[in-house]
N, C-alpha and C positions, 0 to 999 in steps of 0.2 A: 325463814317463814314457817309457821306451824300451820299445817293444813286444817282447814275448817272442818267441822263435823259433817258427816254425810246426811243429806236431806232425807226425809221419810221415803220409804219405798213406794213406788208407783206401779201401776199395771201397764203391761205392754200396749193396751189400747190407748192409754193416755199418751205414751211416747209416740205412737203411730200418728197422732194428731199434728205433731210438729212437722213442718215441711222445711228441711234444711238443704240448702243447695249451694253448689259452687257457682261463684260469679267472678268475672274479671272487672277489676275496678278501672274504669276508663278515664275518669276524670275526678278530681277533688276541688272543691271551691269553698271559700268562706261563706258562712251564713250571715248576712247583715245583721247587726245589732246583737250578736251572740259572742260570748266569750269562750264557750265550750264547743258549740256545733260546727261541723263541716258538712257539706253536701257532696255525697258520692253519686256518681253516675255509673251504674253497674250493669254489665252485659250478662244475661242469663240464657244466651243463645238465641231464642226465638223472640226475645223483648228485652228492653232495657228498663230499668227502674231507678227512681231517685230514693236514696236511702240516707237519712240523716245519722250522724254519729257524733258522740261527744268526746272526740279525741283531740280537739284543737290545742289543749293544754298538755296533752301526753306526749306530744311529738314536736320536736324542734321544727320539722318540715313535714306537715301532713301529706304534702304531694308526693312524698317518697314512696307511697304505696300505689301510685298510678301504675297500672300494667300488671299488677299482682293479682293473683287468684285468692279467694278467701271464701269462708263459709258464711251463709247468710240464713237467717230465719225469714221465709218469704210469705208465710201465711198468717202474719199478724194483721190485725185491722189497721188500715191507714190511719196515721195520725198526723195532725197539723201542728207543726212547731214553727214559730217565727214566721208564720205566713207561708210555709213550704210543707207539702204533704209527703211524709215518709212513707214508703211502701215496703217496709221490712226493717230487719235489725241485723247489724254486723254482729257476727258471732266471734268475739274475741276471747282471749284468756288473760287472767290476771287481775282485772279490774276489781272484781268482788273481793279479792284477797288483799287489795291494797298494794299491789306490785305494779309496776309499769306494764300495761297491757301489750300484748303481741297478737298479731292475727292467727286465727286457726286456719291453716292452709294445707292443701293436699301435697303429698310428698313428691309427687310428679304431676305435671300438667295433665288435666283432664277436660273434657268438653264442658263448656259453660252450661249450666242447668242440671249437671249431674246431681243426683239426690245423694244425701248422706243416709246411712242406715240399712 
């Protein structure tokens, strides 16, 4: 793989607007009538959220990530897809570069809801 060019510089205040947190993936379910989407139920400590992810074709068994911690963007506008409201975005690595995506995970377990940055 050849790394993509680095995107244009941003200021720290733009970066501060992103709210990236650790969550534990409690359950993974198929999204009806979708070839790509799965529905994740994710714990962020004081609340749970539904987050849709287009990983159905990227993994032989998407349920293998149940119980794992990962990074999520939690302050995106909610978005309705296939009749389900997604309340964030899984922060994974590799998709944009055309390689099999992997989860961005903490090196050791931390409390759900822990902020990145």
